[in-house]
Structure formats: structure tokens, C-alpha cells
C-alpha positions, 0 to 999 in steps of 0.5 A: 714688746709683742707684734702680730706678724700676720698683720705686718705681712698683710694677712688676717690676724693670728689665732692663738693656738697650741702651735702659736709661737713668739719669735724674738727679733734683736737689733743692737741692744733692742729686741721685740717679740713677733707672734706667728701661727707656727714654727715649722723648723729651724734650718741652715740654707745654702746661698745657692738655694736663695733666689731673687724676688721677681720685680713685680713681686718685690716690696720692702718686706720680702728680700728673697725666696728659698726653694727646697728640693721638693719645690716648696718655696718660702719667702725670706723677710728683708733684714732692713724691714726687721731692723726698722721694725725694731727701731720704729717700735722703740721710737714710738715707745720712747715718745710715749714714755716722754709724755709727761702724762704717762710718766710715773715713778717706780713707786707709783707703778700699779699692781694688776690682779688677774686669774692665771690658768692653763690650757694644755701646757700654755698659760693664760690670764683674765682680769680678776674683775671679770671672774666671779668665782672658780669652781671644780668641774661639775656635770654639765646638762646638755641643752637641746638646740643650744648654739654650737659653742655652748657645752650646756648649762649648770645650776649654781645655787639656783642660777642657771649658767651656760658653759663654754669650752675655752679650750676649744675657743682657743683651738685646743682639744677639750680635756676633762680631768680631775683638775678641770675647773670652771671660771664663772665670769660676768661679761657684758652682763652675762654670767658665763662659765668657761672650761679650763684645764686648771687654775694656777693662781691669783697673780698680782703683776707689776704693770711694768711686766705687762706689754700691750699689743698694738692690735685693737681687736685681738683676742688678747691685748697684753703679754705678761713676761716674768722670771726674766722672760722664762715665763710668758702669759697671754692675757685674754680680753674677756669681751672678745672671748665670744662674738657679739652675736654669741653674747646676745644668744647667751643673754637669751639663754640666761633669761629663758633658763632662769625665768623657767627656774623662778 
């Protein structure tokens, strides 16, 4: 059960990177995970260093502020807000589970198939329906005046395919190595190759191991939790890997390059 903490605090939604972390919030027997941009440190705070929030800044989310010796101020999240967050989430989930249309026996649970790959040390997944094939890294031909997000193109059995670095799209450093792979995907009628560090496996996951996020416009929409929470995989939304204008530019590249090669 995962919630984007940035949205809860009225910031822009989080951008997934190698610094992103999930913080587990537990109340009684229930727990949820909140996504944050980064965890800077874990530290003990003296009570004397905690100050009340000025009246004009008070709300139900911030309980107090902490000021360190360097004058840096950090907000302390209200405990009741976190408690209600956990309770509200499970209340909504209970309503959803009690809906007869959504009830299935364990025998009726679906198995979802996806391609799991890694970038840096993080694991991601994409629906297998979006992946046409997986190939080893091959030399990419640069394209003059290509959009910034396009690395270049490759010729795959007579079809010219634009290549995009998924590493950079997810805010990692691009790293070309022996294990580097290209995912050939079909998204919005565009054939696109995505550079990834390596492909780990084709994984069939019980739908009960998949938690859906509440954000409708997030880059990822589901989180797969395996091995009793020891393995966490972010499932990416293929249609949001690029902006709408980016897909339009890729469609033009596909048409122009492949018409040239006819």
C-alpha cells in the first residue's frame, strides 16, 4: 500500500530516481508505505530543539518544527495526521474489498506477466504486452536534429527504431556495459527501444502481490512486493514514459526513417 507523500503535502508529485525511498508508517496492526524523494538521515532529536509552529502556519499536517545548530529548519509531521492516513487508507480498501463486484476467491486471482529489468541497483517492470522483444545492446546511429531524449536509431531487420535512454528518463546515469539491453516496445502505435542496464526475468506475479498507487498521472502505477517485503519492484506505465509531444515526434521519426528505407 503506497502513497506519494509529496502530493499529500501539496507539492508536485515525486520523480522516481536512485535517491527515492519508501518509508513504512505503522499504526497498530496496519501499515502503509509513503514514497519520498530522498532520506537524508535518521537522527535523535532533543525535545529542547523542537519548537511550536506559529499560529499562521499551523495546519493538520505539521505538528512542530526542529531547528539544528546550523539554523536549518525541518517540519515535524503531525502524528494524528499519519495515524488518520493509515486508517483512511484501510477504510477505503475495506470498502473496495466489500464490493461484491470486486470479490474473488483465491482460486480466481489473476497472474500478471511482466518484464523485470534493473537500472543501477533498482528493479522496475513493464507489462509484457508492451514489449515486442529484448535485444542485446547494439551500436546506435546518432540522428542530426533529433529530439534531446532520443539517443539515435537502430536498424532491426529492416525497421528503423528510435532509441531512448530509460536510465536518463528515470534520472539515473546512463551506463553502457556488457549486460546492457534494449527493450523493443510498442507504445501508442510507436516502436521504441529503451536502454536499460539489464533484463532480470519474465515474471508472473499474483495480482494480490501488486499494490496500486492512488495517483492517476504517476510514472508508475503499481508496486510489486515479493519475498515478504524484501523485494520491491516499481511497475512503470508505458504510456507515461514520455510526454504526449514526445510520442508525436517519435511517430514522425518512425514514418520518415522507415519511408526512407523502403
